[in-house]
C-alpha positions as MATLAB code, in Angstrom:
seq = 'MKIGELSKRTSVSIRMLRYYEEVGLLKPERGVNGYRDYALDEVRTVERIKLLGSAGMTLATIQQFLPCVRGEVPVFEPCDELRNVLREQMDIADQKMVKLAQSRAILESFLSEVEHR';
ca = [
     -56.075   10.305  -17.755;
     -58.620    7.627  -18.593;
     -59.022    6.133  -22.054;
     -62.177    8.151  -22.764;
     -60.320   11.407  -22.144;
     -57.448   10.318  -24.403;
     -59.992    9.424  -27.063;
     -61.590   12.889  -26.853;
     -58.259   14.717  -26.895;
     -56.930   12.816  -29.908;
     -60.142   12.069  -31.856;
     -59.149    8.400  -31.924;
     -61.711    5.782  -30.943;
     -61.363    3.888  -27.696;
     -61.275    0.670  -29.681;
     -58.326    1.929  -31.743;
     -56.494    3.121  -28.618;
     -56.886   -0.357  -27.130;
     -55.518   -1.807  -30.349;
     -52.529    0.557  -30.197;
     -51.907   -0.754  -26.698;
     -52.288   -4.360  -27.854;
     -49.600   -3.926  -30.534;
     -47.285   -2.087  -28.130;
     -47.602    1.491  -29.404;
     -49.134    2.740  -26.140;
     -48.164    1.654  -22.645;
     -50.590    3.029  -20.084;
     -50.182    2.417  -16.395;
     -52.867    0.387  -14.635;
     -54.525    1.652  -11.491;
     -55.327   -0.637   -8.568;
     -58.847   -0.797   -9.994;
     -57.411   -2.138  -13.284;
     -58.324    0.971  -15.295;
     -55.858    2.292  -17.817;
     -54.172    5.521  -16.802;
     -52.553    7.384  -19.684;
     -49.827    9.968  -19.140;
     -49.975   13.285  -21.005;
     -47.120   12.034  -23.212;
     -49.514    9.476  -24.672;
     -51.471   12.305  -26.338;
     -48.321   13.265  -28.232;
     -47.646    9.613  -29.057;
     -51.149    9.184  -30.523;
     -50.737   12.386  -32.553;
     -47.463   11.033  -33.936;
     -49.112    7.711  -34.771;
     -51.816    9.614  -36.657;
     -49.223   11.711  -38.513;
     -47.189    8.691  -39.569;
     -50.368    6.820  -40.510;
     -51.443    9.739  -42.693;
     -48.127    9.312  -44.523;
     -49.287    5.796  -45.407;
     -47.242    3.892  -42.853;
     -48.547    0.670  -41.353;
     -48.616    0.226  -37.591;
     -45.666   -2.174  -37.868;
     -43.620    0.547  -39.576;
     -44.815    3.124  -37.071;
     -43.541    0.849  -34.299;
     -40.079    1.109  -35.844;
     -40.384    4.880  -36.103;
     -41.680    5.852  -32.669;
     -38.449    5.138  -30.781;
     -36.698    7.604  -33.111;
     -39.130   10.433  -32.298;
     -38.044   12.934  -29.661;
     -39.092   16.291  -28.261;
     -42.348   18.206  -28.485;
     -42.622   18.100  -32.273;
     -42.256   15.116  -34.612;
     -38.472   15.355  -35.011;
     -36.700   12.135  -35.908;
     -33.283   10.951  -34.813;
     -31.000   10.580  -37.846;
     -30.299    6.846  -37.743;
     -29.548    4.655  -40.764;
     -32.438    2.294  -40.037;
     -34.822    5.247  -40.026;
     -33.463    6.518  -43.334;
     -34.006    3.089  -44.889;
     -37.595    2.913  -43.629;
     -38.266    6.404  -45.016;
     -36.848    5.425  -48.407;
     -38.959    2.244  -48.441;
     -42.093    4.222  -47.565;
     -41.361    6.739  -50.319;
     -40.933    3.882  -52.811;
     -44.293    2.454  -51.732;
     -45.920    5.873  -52.154;
     -44.349    6.224  -55.615;
     -45.682    2.809  -56.633;
     -49.177    3.758  -55.450;
     -48.996    7.004  -57.429;
     -48.101    5.112  -60.613;
     -50.994    2.681  -60.106;
     -53.419    5.545  -59.423;
     -52.257    7.359  -62.553;
     -52.848    4.180  -64.564;
     -56.319    3.765  -63.061;
     -57.159    7.372  -63.826;
     -56.010    7.003  -67.436;
     -58.247    3.952  -67.885;
     -61.232    5.763  -66.351;
     -60.572    8.788  -68.539;
     -60.562    6.614  -71.677;
     -63.860    5.000  -70.617;
     -65.399    8.417  -70.045;
     -64.149    9.645  -73.406;
     -65.725    6.654  -75.152;
     -69.032    7.174  -73.360;
     -69.165   10.893  -74.104;
     -68.411   10.428  -77.820;
     -71.230    7.984  -78.479;
];
């Protein structure tokens, strides 16, 4: 399938799909005319990239993850490297949650001051 079709099927912009290719996440074939030709598996790959991205992972981390994904659903091979990456990502998420809670507490105190004036 052409890049426009992949974009429609995955709701990912053509520009972003080209970037995924540039960083090695997608590997389309090239026709004799030079056009990208994506296999149906690339739809699943893009969906997995989106899923991992929604978990807060960077594309560099996703690159580590994708080789451990197998089958029709996002099932991960149980390798030690993968476990370590998951733990690191959970630590990052925990740190973000603490910072957001601190920000919210500050905003709440500002609001309280404003409302009591």
